[in-house]
Structure formats: structure tokens, C-alpha cells
N, C-alpha and C positions, 0 to 999 in steps of 0.2 A: 562678332559671332559669339553669343553667350554660351558658356559651358554649362552642362548639366552636372551639378554637384554630385548627385547620387551615382551617376555613371562614372564620374571621375574618381570618386572615393573607391568604388569597387575595382576599377582598373588600377588605381594606385596600389591598393592592397596586394594585387597580384604581381606587381613589378619586383624584380630582383633588384639588388642594390645597383648592379651595373646598368640595368635598363633604366632605372630612375636617374642615375648619374648621367648617362648618355643623353637622355631626353632633356634634362636640366641644362646641359651644355648647349644643346640645340636651341632651347628656349632663350637662354642668355644671348646667344649669337643673333637670333632674330630680333630681340629687344635692342641690341646694340646696332643693328642695321636700320632700325626704325620701322615700325609697323605702319600700315596704310592709314589706320584710323585709331582714334583714342580708344574705342571699344575693343579693338584687336589687341592693342598694347596692354590694356587692363586685363583682358582674358589671358594673355601670355604671362603677365606678372603673377596673376593668381595661380596659374598652373605651375609656374616656377616655384612659388612659395610652397605649394603642396608637394611638389617633387623634392624640394629641400627638406621638408619635414619627414618625408618617407626615407630619404637617405639617412637623416639623423636617427630615425627609429632603427634602421638596420645597423648603424654604427653603435648605438647604445646596446642593442641586443648582442652584437659581437663582443663588446667590452664585457658585458655580464657573463657571457659564456667563457671568455678568457679568464675572468676573475674566478669563476666557479672551478674551472680546470686547474688554475694555480693553487687555489685553496685545497682542492682534492689532492694534488701532488704534494703540497706541504704537509697535509695530514698524514699521507701515506709515508712520507719520509720521516716524520717524527714518531710514527708508530713502529718504525724499524729499530 
């Protein structure tokens, strides 16, 4: 069952980190159990790759926010 990339990209953008992670766990579990067809396995693999990228985007964003917060705290401390 081929996946519609435009629909998937839109839905991926709306996923929270936890939602993307949980779906990725489900996809990996399905792949480990063995899908019925090669086409289904490929669709699951592609969805898993997209979900992994979405999780990475969330983690990079979180790191950037932490770095900015630390820099702000250090600047405030040095100004005192």
C-alpha cells in the first residue's frame, strides 16, 4: 500500500516528539515481525525513516533551545 508523501509530510509536521517516537516504535515492531509483502515492508521502512527524521528535528530544536537558555543564563551571570 503506497503512501502519499504530501499527506505524510503534513501529518509528520504535526506530530509531537512523543507521537513520532511512539509511531516509530510501532513501525519497527511491525518490521521485526515481518510484513506480508515487500511493498508493505518498503512503505513501513519509508515511514520509519521519516519518523526518525522528525524525532531528530525535535531533538535538534530542543538542543538549540537549551543552548540559547544556557547562553542567556551565562550572559546574565556575567553581567552581575
